[in-house]
C-alpha angles and dihedrals in degrees: 000000000000116000117213119207109220124186110218125205112184093189129192138311109002090000097099091048092051090046093054090049093049093048088054089058094043090052088056095052092044089055095045099043100031094243124153118215113177105202115204116186118230112184121219140146142062098328091048090052089052093048102038106019095244130074095215110032121205093246091054090049090052091052089053092048091053094049129085094225139357129230112198136187121212119284128203132225093344094065092117090052093049117028099023090049092048091050090055098040093052095034091238091177100170124065109194119195117174116195119192137167111244127194126272093020127110104251135168092237128002091219096062110131113149139139130208115219103193130180104245112190111051141023114089089326089075084088097234097153126149140185113227097180139321091293104037135058130177134211118194117216112209120196119169131190091230094059093041089054093048095049094043091052090047090052094051093044089050091051092048094056098040118097092227139080096320090225133139122201115194110208120203145128099234092147088070106020092046098169104040100033088032089064091047091051093047093051092048090051091049091048092048089063089062091057108052090163091063122077111232132199138155134224135185111244094244091051090047092054089053096045092049085066098035101046111359094163089067092073128085113160118008115198114199147159118255104269097040092048093051094052099039095047091055089050092049092049089066089063092063101044104293140291090306088073095052122095125186142199133198107205130193134168095270108010140038138195124202127202146146111269094229132083132256097274096212090183092072099030112131094017092095094220100110117124105250096196095091091064096033090054089045088058088051088056089049091055090048091052093047090048093051096042096047098030089241112159091188091063091049092050090047091053091052090047092055093054093043091051091047090053091049091050093049090050091056093051091235090142144121120277092260087067096042098267134110105227130102131253092262091040091059090048090051090052090052091047091051091051088054097050099040 
């Protein structure tokens, strides 16, 4: 039996509660499918900054470097010092955010099944900001051909292997940002020619934000630059029950980090009412990635089992108040774990 070394970052606010819930589900699939996940905690975030003077200590970074994948809870105000830094350090160029309508949840359209494939290392999130004088500041937007090519290819490969519309929509604002978004658009068009089996179209970002509300079931794979993808995926999450339903992955060539797409929600921390599915489904994505990378069918079966059990649990209504139920965060996780093992 292969043992996978997983670095675990519980995070801030509701992060530790989501982490406990997710570990409950991962324990169930390890038992059922004879998988070994060695979870090694690596602390990071607001409380760590307060305690140790740095949000991502060197020892935590070393733990992550020595792991095969990272599972991370949400962090608070130090997000740029933690997740943005990790994306750049490990060249996690692709941010993958699947958004899907699940049963027994109030959704905008029951046929929603899309995934954002977002460039994850540059754009304005590269952090190149400058003060010119007391009245003027400057933010540098960096768009490179290399990263446009990588994310466009990732989007088309994702569409090819999804059992959906096999369609890629490139989202940009090249009519205004003619050079930066112009390069992104050009690369997407060039890449589309290499995938004649995939339908390709383009949409300006403002039109995309409107059409996500107007006809969300028309989308399949949305390929975006960093900033646009971050904003639009949060908008789209509201169509399927909120950010608590939205998992995320940060994928590189040799490493990957998995996390909910939402923040640490300090206002409900300790109340044990947070929806755990965002992190549980992120762990499902982690198992899929491990299964594909290491040709491990057990991990792939475990990933499928997590989603199947989540669907069963949603159908029973054994959910947190945010989803119309009356159970706790850990109670919902226990119900999912039970659906896996029985």
